[in-house]
DSSP file (Angstrom, degrees, kcal/mol; ACC not computed):
  #  RESIDUE AA STRUCTURE BP1 BP2  ACC     N-H-->O    O-->H-N    N-H-->O    O-->H-N    TCO  KAPPA ALPHA  PHI   PSI    X-CA   Y-CA   Z-CA
    1    1 A M              0   0    0      0, 0.0    45,-0.1     0, 0.0    41,-0.1   0.000 360.0 360.0 360.0  67.9 -114.4   97.5  141.0
    2    2 A P        -     0   0    0      0, 0.0    44,-1.5     0, 0.0     2,-0.5  -0.192 360.0-134.9 -70.4 162.7 -112.8   94.4  139.5
    3    3 A I  E     -aB  46  70A   0     67,-2.1    67,-3.2    42,-0.2     2,-0.5  -0.989  23.3-163.8-113.1 127.3 -110.3   94.2  136.8
    4    4 A I  E     -aB  47  69A   0     42,-2.9    44,-3.0    -2,-0.5     2,-0.5  -0.958   6.8-173.0-119.3 126.4 -111.2   91.4  134.3
    5    5 A R  E     -aB  48  68A   0     63,-2.5    63,-3.0    -2,-0.5     2,-0.6  -0.977   5.1-165.6-120.9 128.2 -108.7   90.1  131.8
    6    6 A V  E     -aB  49  67A   0     42,-3.1    44,-3.5    -2,-0.5     2,-0.4  -0.960   8.5-172.9-114.3 117.3 -109.6   87.6  129.1
    7    7 A T  E     +aB  50  66A   0     59,-2.8    59,-2.9    -2,-0.6    44,-0.2  -0.913  17.1 147.7-113.1 137.2 -106.7   85.8  127.4
    8    8 A Y  E     -a   51   0A   0     42,-2.0    44,-3.0    -2,-0.4    57,-0.1  -0.984  48.3 -85.3-161.8 159.0 -107.2   83.6  124.3
    9    9 A P  E >   -a   52   0A   0      0, 0.0     3,-2.0     0, 0.0     4,-0.3  -0.372  65.1 -78.0 -70.2 153.1 -105.6   82.5  121.1
   10   10 A E  T 3  S+     0   0    0     42,-2.5    40,-0.0     1,-0.3    41,-0.0  -0.167 116.7  15.5 -52.9 142.4 -106.0   84.7  118.1
   11   11 A K  T 3  S+     0   0    0      2,-0.3    -1,-0.3    -3,-0.1     3,-0.1   0.489  88.9 113.9  71.4   7.4 -109.3   84.4  116.3
   12   12 A A  S <  S+     0   0    0     -3,-2.0     2,-0.3     1,-0.2    -2,-0.1   0.685  84.4  30.1 -79.5 -16.1 -111.0   82.6  119.3
   13   13 A L  S    S-     0   0    0     -4,-0.3    -2,-0.3    -5,-0.1    -1,-0.2  -0.997  77.3-142.9-139.0 138.3 -113.2   85.7  119.7
   14   14 A T     >  -     0   0    0     -2,-0.3     4,-2.3    -3,-0.1     5,-0.2  -0.475  32.9-106.2 -88.3 167.7 -114.5   88.1  117.2
   15   15 A T  H  > S+     0   0    0      1,-0.2     4,-2.3     2,-0.2     5,-0.1   0.900 122.9  51.8 -59.0 -41.2 -114.9   91.9  117.8
   16   16 A Q  H  > S+     0   0    0      1,-0.2     4,-1.7     2,-0.2    -1,-0.2   0.895 108.8  50.0 -65.0 -40.0 -118.7   91.4  118.0
   17   17 A Q  H  > S+     0   0    0      2,-0.2     4,-2.8     1,-0.2    -1,-0.2   0.898 110.6  49.7 -65.5 -39.9 -118.3   88.6  120.5
   18   18 A K  H  X S+     0   0    0     -4,-2.3     4,-2.5     1,-0.2    -2,-0.2   0.907 108.3  53.7 -64.1 -40.7 -116.0   90.7  122.7
   19   19 A D  H  < S+     0   0    0     -4,-2.3    -1,-0.2     1,-0.2    -2,-0.2   0.863 114.8  41.1 -61.1 -35.8 -118.5   93.6  122.5
   20   20 A K  H  X S+     0   0    0     -4,-1.7     4,-0.9    -5,-0.1    -2,-0.2   0.863 115.7  49.9 -78.9 -37.6 -121.2   91.2  123.8
   21   21 A L  H  X S+     0   0    0     -4,-2.8     4,-3.0     1,-0.2     5,-0.3   0.878  96.0  70.7 -69.4 -38.7 -119.1   89.5  126.4
   22   22 A A  H  X S+     0   0    0     -4,-2.5     4,-2.4     1,-0.2     5,-0.2   0.907 103.2  38.4 -51.8 -56.2 -117.7   92.7  128.0
   23   23 A P  H  > S+     0   0    0      0, 0.0     4,-2.3     0, 0.0    -1,-0.2   0.857 116.7  53.0 -67.1 -30.4 -120.9   93.9  129.8
   24   24 A L  H  X S+     0   0    0     -4,-0.9     4,-2.2     2,-0.2    -2,-0.2   0.907 111.6  45.0 -68.2 -40.7 -121.9   90.3  130.7
   25   25 A L  H  X S+     0   0    0     -4,-3.0     4,-2.0     2,-0.2     5,-0.3   0.897 111.3  53.1 -69.9 -39.7 -118.5   89.6  132.3
   26   26 A I  H  X S+     0   0    0     -4,-2.4     4,-3.0    -5,-0.3     5,-0.3   0.950 113.8  42.8 -58.4 -48.5 -118.5   92.9  134.1
   27   27 A D  H  X S+     0   0    0     -4,-2.3     4,-2.3     1,-0.2    -2,-0.2   0.870 108.3  60.6 -65.8 -35.7 -122.0   92.1  135.5
   28   28 A A  H  < S+     0   0    0     -4,-2.2    -1,-0.2     1,-0.2    -2,-0.2   0.902 119.6  25.8 -59.0 -42.7 -121.0   88.5  136.3
   29   29 A V  H >< S+     0   0    0     -4,-2.0     3,-1.3     2,-0.1     4,-0.3   0.892 121.8  52.8 -87.7 -44.9 -118.2   89.5  138.6
   30   30 A M  H >X S+     0   0    0     -4,-3.0     4,-2.4    -5,-0.3     3,-2.3   0.825  95.0  69.5 -64.6 -32.3 -119.5   92.9  139.8
   31   31 A R  T 3< S+     0   0    0     -4,-2.3    -1,-0.3     1,-0.3    -2,-0.1   0.765  94.6  57.9 -59.2 -23.3 -122.9   91.6  140.8
   32   32 A Q  T <4 S+     0   0    0     -3,-1.3    -1,-0.3    -4,-0.2    -2,-0.2   0.637 110.6  42.6 -81.1 -13.0 -121.1   89.8  143.7
   33   33 A E  T <4 S+     0   0    0     -3,-2.3     2,-0.3     1,-0.4    -2,-0.2   0.803 133.5   3.1 -95.8 -38.9 -119.9   93.2  144.9
   34   34 A V  S  < S-     0   0    0     -4,-2.4    -1,-0.4     4,-0.0   114,-0.1  -0.966  73.5-136.4-151.2 131.0 -123.0   95.2  144.4
   35   35 A D  S    S+     0   0    0     -2,-0.3     2,-0.2     1,-0.2   119,-0.1  -0.967  93.8  35.0-138.6 118.9 -126.5   94.1  143.3
   36   36 A P  S    S-     0   0    0      0, 0.0     2,-0.3     0, 0.0    -1,-0.2   0.455 104.6-121.4 -74.2 155.2 -128.1   95.7  141.4
   37   37 A V        -     0   0    0     -2,-0.2     2,-0.2     1,-0.1    -2,-0.1  -0.505  30.1-144.8 -68.0 127.1 -124.9   96.7  139.5
   38   38 A T     >  -     0   0    0    108,-0.4     4,-2.3    -2,-0.3     5,-0.2  -0.482  20.9-116.4 -90.6 161.9 -124.7  100.5  139.5
   39   39 A E  H  > S+     0   0    0      1,-0.2     4,-2.9     2,-0.2     5,-0.2   0.884 118.7  56.6 -62.7 -37.9 -123.3  102.7  136.8
   40   40 A A  H  > S+     0   0    0      1,-0.2     4,-1.1     2,-0.2    -1,-0.2   0.894 107.8  48.5 -59.6 -39.1 -120.6  103.8  139.2
   41   41 A A  H  4 S+     0   0    0    105,-0.4     3,-0.4     2,-0.2     4,-0.3   0.927 112.3  46.9 -67.3 -45.1 -119.6  100.1  139.5
   42   42 A R  H >< S+     0   0    0     -4,-2.3     3,-1.4     1,-0.2    -2,-0.2   0.919 111.3  52.1 -62.3 -42.3 -119.6   99.5  135.8
   43   43 A D  H 3< S+     0   0    0     -4,-2.9    -1,-0.2     1,-0.3    -2,-0.2   0.754 108.0  52.5 -65.9 -23.6 -117.5  102.7  135.2
   44   44 A A  T 3< S+     0   0    0     -4,-1.1     2,-0.5    -3,-0.4    -1,-0.3   0.424  92.6  92.5 -91.9   1.1 -115.0  101.5  137.8
   45   45 A T    <   -     0   0    0     -3,-1.4     2,-0.4    -4,-0.3   -42,-0.2  -0.834  59.7-157.0-103.2 129.8 -114.5   98.1  136.2
   46   46 A F  E     -a    3   0A   0    -44,-1.5   -42,-2.9    -2,-0.5     2,-0.4  -0.830   6.8-171.0 -99.9 140.1 -111.8   97.5  133.6
   47   47 A I  E     -a    4   0A   0     -2,-0.4     2,-0.5   -44,-0.2   -42,-0.2  -0.994   3.2-170.8-131.4 130.3 -112.0   94.6  131.1
   48   48 A L  E     -a    5   0A   0    -44,-3.0   -42,-3.1    -2,-0.4     2,-0.6  -0.971  10.6-156.0-122.2 128.4 -109.0   93.8  128.9
   49   49 A F  E     -a    6   0A   0     -2,-0.5     2,-0.6   -44,-0.2   -42,-0.2  -0.923  11.7-168.8-102.9 122.5 -109.1   91.3  126.0
   50   50 A S  E     -a    7   0A   0    -44,-3.5   -42,-2.0    -2,-0.6     2,-0.5  -0.908   3.1-163.5-117.9 103.9 -105.6   89.9  125.3
   51   51 A E  E     -a    8   0A   0     -2,-0.6   -41,-0.1   -44,-0.2   -44,-0.1  -0.755   9.7-154.9 -88.4 128.4 -105.3   88.0  122.1
   52   52 A I  E     -a    9   0A   0    -44,-3.0   -42,-2.5    -2,-0.5     5,-0.1  -0.861  24.4-106.3-105.9 133.3 -102.2   85.8  121.9
   53   53 A P    >   -     0   0    0      0, 0.0     3,-2.5     0, 0.0     4,-0.2  -0.301  29.5-121.0 -55.8 140.4 -100.7   84.7  118.6
   54   54 A Q  G >  S+     0   0    0      1,-0.3     3,-1.9     2,-0.2    -2,-0.0   0.835 112.0  63.7 -53.5 -35.8 -101.4   81.0  117.9
   55   55 A K  G 3  S+     0   0    0      1,-0.3    -1,-0.3     3,-0.0    -3,-0.0   0.678 102.2  51.1 -64.6 -16.1  -97.6   80.3  117.8
   56   56 A D  G <  S+     0   0    0     -3,-2.5     2,-0.5     2,-0.0    -1,-0.3   0.282  92.8  86.7-103.4   9.0  -97.5   81.3  121.5
   57   57 A C    <   +     0   0    0     -3,-1.9     3,-0.0    -4,-0.2    -1,-0.0  -0.948  44.2 170.0-113.3 120.9 -100.4   79.0  122.6
   58   58 A Y        +     0   0    0     -2,-0.5     3,-0.1     1,-0.1    -1,-0.1  -0.017  49.0  96.7-121.2  29.7  -99.4   75.5  123.5
   59   59 A V  S    S-     0   0    0      1,-0.4     2,-0.3     3,-0.1    -1,-0.1   0.957  95.5 -64.4 -84.0 -56.0 -102.5   74.1  125.1
   60   60 A S        -     0   0    0      2,-0.3    -1,-0.4     1,-0.0     4,-0.1  -0.947  50.3 -82.8-173.9-177.2 -104.0   72.3  122.1
   61   61 A K  S    S+     0   0    0     -2,-0.3    -1,-0.0    -3,-0.1    -2,-0.0   0.706 102.8  88.8 -76.3 -18.1 -105.5   73.0  118.7
   62   62 A D  S    S-     0   0    0      1,-0.1    -2,-0.3    -3,-0.0    -3,-0.1  -0.519  88.6-105.7 -78.6 146.3 -108.9   73.8  120.3
   63   63 A P        -     0   0    0      0, 0.0     2,-0.3     0, 0.0    -1,-0.1  -0.303  37.6-169.9 -66.8 155.9 -109.5   77.4  121.4
   64   64 A F        -     0   0    0     -4,-0.1     2,-0.4     2,-0.0    54,-0.2  -0.947  12.0-149.6-140.1 162.3 -109.4   78.2  125.1
   65   65 A W  E     - c   0 118A   0     52,-2.4    54,-3.0    -2,-0.3     2,-0.6  -0.991   2.5-163.3-137.3 126.9 -110.3   81.3  127.2
   66   66 A L  E     -Bc   7 119A   0    -59,-2.9   -59,-2.8    -2,-0.4     2,-0.6  -0.950  10.8-171.2-110.4 113.5 -108.6   82.3  130.5
   67   67 A V  E     -Bc   6 120A   0     52,-3.5    54,-3.0    -2,-0.6     2,-0.6  -0.928   0.6-170.4-108.9 120.0 -110.8   84.8  132.4
   68   68 A E  E     -Bc   5 121A   0    -63,-3.0   -63,-2.5    -2,-0.6     2,-0.7  -0.949   3.5-168.4-112.0 120.3 -109.1   86.4  135.4
   69   69 A G  E     -Bc   4 122A   0     52,-2.7    54,-2.5    -2,-0.6     2,-0.6  -0.917   6.0-164.9-108.9 108.2 -111.3   88.4  137.7
   70   70 A M  E     +Bc   3 123A   0    -67,-3.2   -67,-2.1    -2,-0.7     2,-0.3  -0.829  22.0 158.4 -97.0 123.7 -109.2   90.4  140.2
   71   71 A T  E     - c   0 124A   0     52,-2.5    54,-3.8    -2,-0.6     2,-0.3  -0.912  49.8 -87.6-139.9 161.9 -111.2   91.8  143.1
   72   72 A A  E >   - c   0 125A   0     -2,-0.3     3,-1.5    52,-0.2     4,-0.2  -0.608  43.1-129.9 -70.4 131.8 -110.9   93.1  146.6
   73   73 A A  G >  S+     0   0    0     52,-2.6     3,-1.8    -2,-0.3    -1,-0.1   0.777  95.5  72.3 -60.1 -32.7 -111.1   90.0  148.8
   74   74 A G  G 3  S+     0   0    0     51,-0.3    -1,-0.3     1,-0.3    88,-0.2   0.679  87.2  65.3 -61.1 -18.1 -113.7   91.2  151.3
   75   75 A F  G <  S+     0   0    0     -3,-1.5     2,-0.5    86,-0.1    -1,-0.3   0.655  89.3  80.8 -78.8 -15.4 -116.5   91.0  148.7
   76   76 A F    <   +     0   0    0     -3,-1.8     2,-0.2    -4,-0.2   -43,-0.0  -0.822  40.6 169.7-115.1 132.2 -116.5   87.2  148.3
   77   77 A T     >  -     0   0    0     -2,-0.5     4,-2.3     1,-0.0     5,-0.2  -0.660  55.4 -97.7-108.4 173.4 -117.9   84.3  150.2
   78   78 A Q  H  > S+     0   0    0     -2,-0.2     4,-2.7     1,-0.2     5,-0.2   0.903 126.5  55.0 -62.4 -38.1 -117.9   80.8  148.7
   79   79 A K  H  > S+     0   0    0      1,-0.2     4,-2.0     2,-0.2    -1,-0.2   0.902 109.7  46.5 -60.2 -41.0 -121.5   81.3  147.6
   80   80 A R  H  > S+     0   0    0      2,-0.2     4,-2.2     1,-0.2    -1,-0.2   0.861 110.6  52.4 -71.5 -35.3 -120.5   84.5  145.8
   81   81 A R  H  X S+     0   0    0     -4,-2.3     4,-2.4     2,-0.2    -2,-0.2   0.938 110.2  48.7 -62.3 -45.9 -117.5   82.8  144.2
   82   82 A D  H  X S+     0   0    0     -4,-2.7     4,-2.4     1,-0.2    -2,-0.2   0.906 111.2  50.0 -60.0 -42.2 -119.8   80.0  142.9
   83   83 A A  H  X S+     0   0    0     -4,-2.0     4,-2.3     2,-0.2    -1,-0.2   0.890 109.7  50.6 -65.3 -39.6 -122.3   82.5  141.6
   84   84 A A  H  X S+     0   0    0     -4,-2.2     4,-2.2     2,-0.2    -2,-0.2   0.923 110.4  49.9 -64.3 -43.5 -119.5   84.4  139.8
   85   85 A H  H  X S+     0   0    0     -4,-2.4     4,-2.3     1,-0.2    -2,-0.2   0.938 112.1  47.4 -59.6 -47.4 -118.2   81.2  138.2
   86   86 A A  H  X S+     0   0    0     -4,-2.4     4,-2.4     1,-0.2    -1,-0.2   0.896 111.8  50.5 -61.9 -40.3 -121.7   80.2  137.0
   87   87 A A  H  X S+     0   0    0     -4,-2.3     4,-2.2     2,-0.2    -1,-0.2   0.858 109.0  50.8 -69.2 -35.1 -122.3   83.7  135.6
   88   88 A V  H  X S+     0   0    0     -4,-2.2     4,-1.9     2,-0.2    -2,-0.2   0.933 111.3  48.7 -66.4 -45.1 -119.0   83.7  133.6
   89   89 A N  H  X S+     0   0    0     -4,-2.3     4,-2.2     1,-0.2    -2,-0.2   0.938 111.8  49.6 -57.2 -46.9 -119.9   80.3  132.1
   90   90 A K  H  X S+     0   0    0     -4,-2.4     4,-3.0     1,-0.2    -1,-0.2   0.884 106.3  56.1 -61.4 -39.9 -123.4   81.6  131.2
   91   91 A A  H  X S+     0   0    0     -4,-2.2     4,-1.9     1,-0.2    -1,-0.2   0.921 109.3  46.1 -58.7 -44.5 -121.9   84.7  129.6
   92   92 A F  H  X S+     0   0    0     -4,-1.9     4,-3.3     2,-0.2     5,-0.5   0.902 113.4  48.3 -67.0 -40.2 -119.8   82.6  127.3
   93   93 A V  H  X S+     0   0    0     -4,-2.2     4,-1.9     1,-0.2    -2,-0.2   0.915 110.8  52.1 -65.6 -41.2 -122.7   80.3  126.4
   94   94 A D  H  < S+     0   0    0     -4,-3.0    -1,-0.2    -5,-0.2    -2,-0.2   0.882 120.4  33.8 -60.2 -38.5 -124.9   83.3  125.7
   95   95 A V  H  < S+     0   0    0     -4,-1.9    -2,-0.2    -5,-0.2    -3,-0.2   0.902 127.4  34.6 -87.7 -44.3 -122.3   84.8  123.4
   96   96 A L  H  < S-     0   0    0     -4,-3.3    -3,-0.2    -5,-0.2    -2,-0.2   0.690 107.4-132.2 -86.8 -18.5 -120.7   81.7  121.7
   97   97 A G     <  -     0   0    0     -4,-1.9     2,-0.7    -5,-0.5    -1,-0.1   0.003  14.3 -86.4  90.9 162.7 -124.0   79.7  121.7
   98   98 A D        -     0   0    0     -4,-0.1    -1,-0.1     1,-0.1    -5,-0.0  -0.931  33.3-174.6-111.3 106.8 -124.9   76.2  122.7
   99   99 A D        -     0   0    0     -2,-0.7    -1,-0.1     2,-0.1     3,-0.1   0.363  50.0-108.2 -84.9   6.7 -124.2   73.8  119.8
  100  100 A G  S    S+     0   0    0      1,-0.3     2,-0.1     0, 0.0    -1,-0.1   0.450  75.5 136.8  83.3  -0.9 -125.8   70.9  121.7
  101  101 A S        +     0   0    0      2,-0.0     2,-0.3     0, 0.0    -1,-0.3  -0.395  25.1 170.5 -78.1 156.7 -122.4   69.3  122.2
  102  102 A S        -     0   0    0     10,-0.2     2,-0.3     9,-0.2     9,-0.2  -0.980  14.7-161.4-156.9 160.8 -121.4   67.7  125.5
  103  103 A I  E     -D  110   0B   0      7,-2.0     7,-3.1    -2,-0.3     2,-0.5  -0.969  20.4-127.0-140.0 156.7 -118.6   65.6  127.0
  104  104 A E  E     +D  109   0B   0     -2,-0.3     2,-0.4     5,-0.2     5,-0.2  -0.925  29.9 178.5-101.4 128.0 -118.2   63.4  130.0
  105  105 A W  E >   -D  108   0B   0      3,-2.9     3,-1.3    -2,-0.5    -2,-0.0  -0.934  69.2 -24.3-137.4 112.5 -115.1   64.3  132.0
  106  106 A E  T 3  S-     0   0    0     -2,-0.4     3,-0.1     1,-0.3    -1,-0.1   0.881 127.9 -48.5  52.7  43.4 -114.3   62.5  135.2
  107  107 A G  T 3  S+     0   0    0      1,-0.2     2,-0.5     0, 0.0    -1,-0.3   0.516 117.2 111.8  80.8   5.7 -118.0   61.6  135.7
  108  108 A V  E <   -D  105   0B   0     -3,-1.3    -3,-2.9     2,-0.0     2,-0.5  -0.945  63.3-135.0-115.9 131.2 -119.2   65.1  135.1
  109  109 A R  E     -D  104   0B   0     -2,-0.5     2,-0.5    -5,-0.2    -5,-0.2  -0.729  20.5-164.6 -83.7 126.7 -121.3   66.1  132.0
  110  110 A I  E     -D  103   0B   0     -7,-3.1    -7,-2.0    -2,-0.5     6,-0.1  -0.961  10.8-148.2-115.6 123.3 -120.0   69.4  130.5
  111  111 A A  S    S+     0   0    0     -2,-0.5    -9,-0.2    -9,-0.2     2,-0.2  -0.992  78.0  26.7-146.7 135.3 -122.3   71.1  128.0
  112  112 A P  S >  S-     0   0    0      0, 0.0     3,-2.1     0, 0.0     4,-0.2   0.673  88.8-132.2 -66.6 162.5 -121.6   72.8  125.7
  113  113 A K  G >  S+     0   0    0      1,-0.3     3,-2.0     2,-0.2     4,-0.3   0.775  98.4  70.4 -56.2 -32.8 -118.3   71.0  125.2
  114  114 A F  G >  S+     0   0    0      1,-0.3     3,-2.1     2,-0.2    -1,-0.3   0.716  79.2  78.4 -64.3 -17.2 -116.3   74.2  124.8
  115  115 A L  G X  S+     0   0    0     -3,-2.1     3,-1.4     1,-0.3    -1,-0.3   0.749  80.0  69.8 -62.8 -20.8 -116.8   75.0  128.6
  116  116 A K  G <  S+     0   0    0     -3,-2.0    -1,-0.3     1,-0.3    -2,-0.2   0.749 100.6  47.8 -63.7 -21.3 -114.0   72.4  129.2
  117  117 A R  G <  S+     0   0    0     -3,-2.1   -52,-2.4    -4,-0.3     2,-0.6   0.257  90.8  96.6-104.2  10.1 -111.7   75.0  127.7
  118  118 A L  E <   -c   65   0A   0     -3,-1.4     2,-0.5   -54,-0.2   -52,-0.2  -0.907  53.2-172.2-104.3 119.6 -113.0   78.0  129.7
  119  119 A Y  E     -c   66   0A   0    -54,-3.0   -52,-3.5    -2,-0.6     2,-0.5  -0.946   3.6-170.9-113.4 127.3 -110.9   78.8  132.8
  120  120 A F  E     -c   67   0A   0     -2,-0.5     2,-0.6   -54,-0.2   -52,-0.2  -0.972   0.9-172.8-120.6 119.4 -112.1   81.4  135.3
  121  121 A L  E     -c   68   0A   0    -54,-3.0   -52,-2.7    -2,-0.5     2,-0.9  -0.947  10.6-157.7-111.6 116.9 -109.8   82.4  138.1
  122  122 A L  E     -c   69   0A   0     -2,-0.6     2,-0.8   -54,-0.2   -52,-0.2  -0.848  13.4-163.7 -93.0 109.6 -111.2   84.7  140.7
  123  123 A I  E     -c   70   0A   0    -54,-2.5   -52,-2.5    -2,-0.9     2,-0.7  -0.846   2.5-157.3-102.7 109.1 -108.1   86.4  142.2
  124  124 A E  E     -c   71   0A   0     -2,-0.8   -52,-0.2   -54,-0.2   -54,-0.1  -0.776   9.4-143.2 -94.3 115.2 -108.9   88.0  145.5
  125  125 A I  E     -c   72   0A   0    -54,-3.8   -52,-2.6    -2,-0.7   -51,-0.3  -0.618  28.8-108.7 -78.6 126.3 -106.5   90.8  146.4
  126  126 A P    >   -     0   0    0      0, 0.0     3,-2.1     0, 0.0     4,-0.3  -0.159  41.3 -89.3 -57.6 147.4 -105.8   90.8  150.1
  127  127 A E  T 3  S+     0   0    0      1,-0.3    11,-0.1     2,-0.2   -55,-0.0  -0.328 118.0  28.6 -55.5 131.8 -107.2   93.6  152.2
  128  128 A G  T 3  S+     0   0    0      9,-0.3    -1,-0.3    -3,-0.1    10,-0.1   0.414 104.5  82.8  94.1  -0.4 -104.7   96.5  152.2
  129  129 A S    <   +     0   0    0     -3,-2.1     2,-0.4    -4,-0.1    -2,-0.2   0.476  60.4  98.9-114.6  -4.9 -103.3   95.6  148.8
  130  130 A W        -     0   0    0      7,-0.4     7,-3.2    -4,-0.3     2,-0.5  -0.724  55.1-163.0 -87.3 129.1 -105.8   97.2  146.3
  131  131 A G  E     +E  136   0C   0     -2,-0.4     2,-0.3     5,-0.3     5,-0.2  -0.954  24.8 137.1-117.8 129.4 -104.6  100.6  145.0
  132  132 A V  E >   +E  135   0C   0      3,-2.5     3,-1.5    -2,-0.5    -2,-0.0  -0.963  59.2  35.2-158.1 159.9 -106.9  103.1  143.3
  133  133 A L  T 3  S-     0   0    0     -2,-0.3     3,-0.1     1,-0.3    -1,-0.0   0.765 131.7 -62.5  61.8  25.0 -107.3  106.9  143.4
  134  134 A G  T 3  S+     0   0    0      1,-0.2     2,-0.3     3,-0.0    -1,-0.3   0.625 121.7  59.5  79.1  14.1 -103.5  107.1  143.9
  135  135 A R  E <  S-E  132   0C   0     -3,-1.5    -3,-2.5    -5,-0.0    -1,-0.2  -0.958  96.5 -68.4-158.5 172.9 -103.5  105.2  147.2
  136  136 A Q  E     -E  131   0C   0     -2,-0.3     2,-0.4    -5,-0.2    -5,-0.3  -0.527  50.5-164.3 -68.5 137.4 -104.3  102.0  149.0
  137  137 A T        -     0   0    0     -7,-3.2    -7,-0.4    -2,-0.2    -9,-0.3  -0.994   9.4-136.5-131.5 131.2 -108.1  101.5  149.1
  138  138 A S     >  -     0   0    0     -2,-0.4     4,-2.3   -11,-0.1     5,-0.2  -0.360  26.9-111.2 -82.0 163.9 -110.0   99.1  151.4
  139  139 A A  H  > S+     0   0    0      1,-0.2     4,-2.9     2,-0.2     5,-0.2   0.850 119.8  56.7 -60.8 -34.4 -112.9   96.9  150.3
  140  140 A L  H  > S+     0   0    0      2,-0.2     4,-1.9     1,-0.2    -1,-0.2   0.907 107.1  47.4 -65.6 -40.5 -115.1   99.1  152.5
  141  141 A E  H  > S+     0   0    0      2,-0.2     4,-2.2     1,-0.2    -2,-0.2   0.914 113.2  48.5 -65.2 -41.5 -114.1  102.3  150.6
  142  142 A I  H  X S+     0   0    0     -4,-2.3     4,-2.5     1,-0.2     5,-0.2   0.928 108.9  54.1 -62.6 -44.0 -114.6  100.5  147.3
  143  143 A G  H  X>S+     0   0    0     -4,-2.9     5,-2.1     1,-0.2     4,-1.1   0.872 108.8  48.6 -57.8 -38.5 -118.0   99.3  148.5
  144  144 A H  H  <5S+     0   0    0     -4,-1.9    -1,-0.2     3,-0.2    -2,-0.2   0.914 111.0  50.4 -67.3 -42.6 -119.0  102.9  149.3
  145  145 A I  H  <5S+     0   0    0     -4,-2.2    -2,-0.2     1,-0.2    -1,-0.2   0.902 117.3  38.8 -61.8 -42.9 -117.8  104.1  145.9
  146  146 A I  H  <5S-     0   0    0     -4,-2.5  -105,-0.4    -5,-0.1  -108,-0.4   0.557 118.0-105.2 -91.7  -8.0 -119.8  101.5  144.0
  147  147 A G  T ><5S+     0   0    0     -4,-1.1     3,-1.7    -5,-0.2     4,-0.3   0.584  76.1 133.0 100.8  10.1 -122.9  101.5  146.2
  148  148 A S  G > < +     0   0    0     -5,-2.1     3,-1.2     1,-0.3     7,-0.3   0.787  69.7  66.9 -62.6 -25.0 -122.6   98.3  148.2
  149  149 A D  G 3  S+     0   0    0     -6,-1.0    -1,-0.3     1,-0.2    -5,-0.1   0.551  83.1  74.5 -73.9  -6.4 -123.4  100.4  151.3
  150  150 A K  G <  S+     0   0    0     -3,-1.7    -1,-0.2     1,-0.1    -2,-0.2   0.684  88.3  64.1 -78.3 -18.4 -127.0  101.0  150.0
  151  151 A D  S <> S-     0   0    0     -3,-1.2     4,-3.0    -4,-0.3     5,-0.3  -0.914  74.0-157.5-108.0 107.3 -128.0   97.4  150.8
  152  152 A P  H  > S+     0   0    0      0, 0.0     4,-2.3     0, 0.0     5,-0.2   0.864  91.7  48.0 -55.7 -40.7 -127.8   97.0  154.6
  153  153 A A  H  > S+     0   0    0      2,-0.2     4,-2.2     1,-0.2     5,-0.1   0.931 115.2  44.7 -66.6 -44.4 -127.5   93.2  154.4
  154  154 A R  H  > S+     0   0    0      2,-0.2     4,-2.4     1,-0.2    -1,-0.2   0.903 113.3  51.1 -65.5 -40.6 -124.7   93.3  151.8
  155  155 A W  H  X S+     0   0    0     -4,-3.0     4,-2.4    -7,-0.3    -1,-0.2   0.903 110.1  49.1 -64.3 -41.8 -122.9   96.1  153.6
  156  156 A S  H  X S+     0   0    0     -4,-2.3     4,-2.3    -5,-0.3    -1,-0.2   0.918 110.6  50.6 -63.2 -44.2 -123.0   94.1  156.9
  157  157 A E  H  X S+     0   0    0     -4,-2.2     4,-2.5     1,-0.2    -2,-0.2   0.920 111.1  49.1 -59.1 -44.4 -121.6   91.0  155.1
  158  158 A L  H  X S+     0   0    0     -4,-2.4     4,-2.7     1,-0.2     5,-0.2   0.918 110.3  50.1 -63.5 -44.2 -118.8   93.1  153.6
  159  159 A K  H  X S+     0   0    0     -4,-2.4     4,-2.3     1,-0.2    -1,-0.2   0.905 111.9  48.0 -62.2 -41.7 -117.9   94.6  157.0
  160  160 A V  H  X S+     0   0    0     -4,-2.3     4,-2.2     2,-0.2    -2,-0.2   0.934 113.1  48.1 -64.1 -46.3 -117.8   91.2  158.6
  161  161 A N  H  X S+     0   0    0     -4,-2.5     4,-2.3     1,-0.2    -2,-0.2   0.923 112.5  48.3 -60.6 -45.2 -115.6   89.8  155.8
  162  162 A V  H  X S+     0   0    0     -4,-2.7     4,-2.9     1,-0.2     5,-0.2   0.910 109.8  52.2 -63.8 -42.3 -113.2   92.7  155.9
  163  163 A A  H  X S+     0   0    0     -4,-2.3     4,-2.4    -5,-0.2    -1,-0.2   0.910 110.4  48.8 -60.5 -42.0 -112.9   92.5  159.7
  164  164 A K  H  X S+     0   0    0     -4,-2.2     4,-1.6     2,-0.2    -1,-0.2   0.920 112.7  47.7 -63.7 -43.3 -112.0   88.8  159.4
  165  165 A L  H  X S+     0   0    0     -4,-2.3     4,-0.8     1,-0.2    -2,-0.2   0.914 112.6  48.2 -64.8 -42.4 -109.5   89.4  156.7
  166  166 A Q  H >< S+     0   0    0     -4,-2.9     3,-0.5     1,-0.2    -1,-0.2   0.896 111.0  51.5 -65.3 -38.5 -107.9   92.3  158.7
  167  167 A A  H 3< S+     0   0    0     -4,-2.4    -1,-0.2     1,-0.2    -2,-0.2   0.810 112.1  46.2 -68.3 -29.3 -107.7   90.1  161.8
  168  168 A S  H 3< S+     0   0    0     -4,-1.6    -1,-0.2    -5,-0.2    -2,-0.2   0.549  86.5 105.3 -91.7  -6.6 -106.0   87.3  160.0
  169  169 A R    <<  -     0   0    0     -4,-0.8    -4,-0.0    -3,-0.5    -3,-0.0  -0.602  67.1-142.3 -77.4 129.4 -103.4   89.4  158.2
  170  170 A P              0   0    0      0, 0.0    -1,-0.1     0, 0.0    -4,-0.0   0.757 360.0 360.0 -66.9 -24.4 -100.0   89.0  159.8
  171  171 A S              0   0    0     -5,-0.0    -2,-0.1    -3,-0.0    -5,-0.0   0.383 360.0 360.0-140.9 360.0  -99.0   92.7  159.4
């Protein structure tokens, strides 16, 4: 049940683009928590679009998009982080289009060029720090709510990750 916040300068996204992006971004992050994504999982995910006045954006004249996906830490391995990043990039290309542009940046080809201005931060909330339902909720409880426990392999991975996080937490 991630919380996804998209921050961008005014006019960098239209209402229609936000309507198309919202379900794609929800699936991009949520698919790493439960696959296939359940209705319970979609219903538990918040997405917020925050348009910032141009006068308050000092990056450059080009538009940028900051996507923050806040999730319970137990759900993610590096492979899942990589998959979430790729899916967020794909969502933006699907909605904004591929104009055929590309750039070379530090030896890496980026296409379309606007992806250089897309930042995705996966913010993993430490076990014991996620609050929902009026109380602290563990990744295992969230997994049960959204249906991760229906897939034995995924459920086992989540339990192992949560145990490691709990064991490494100082208090």
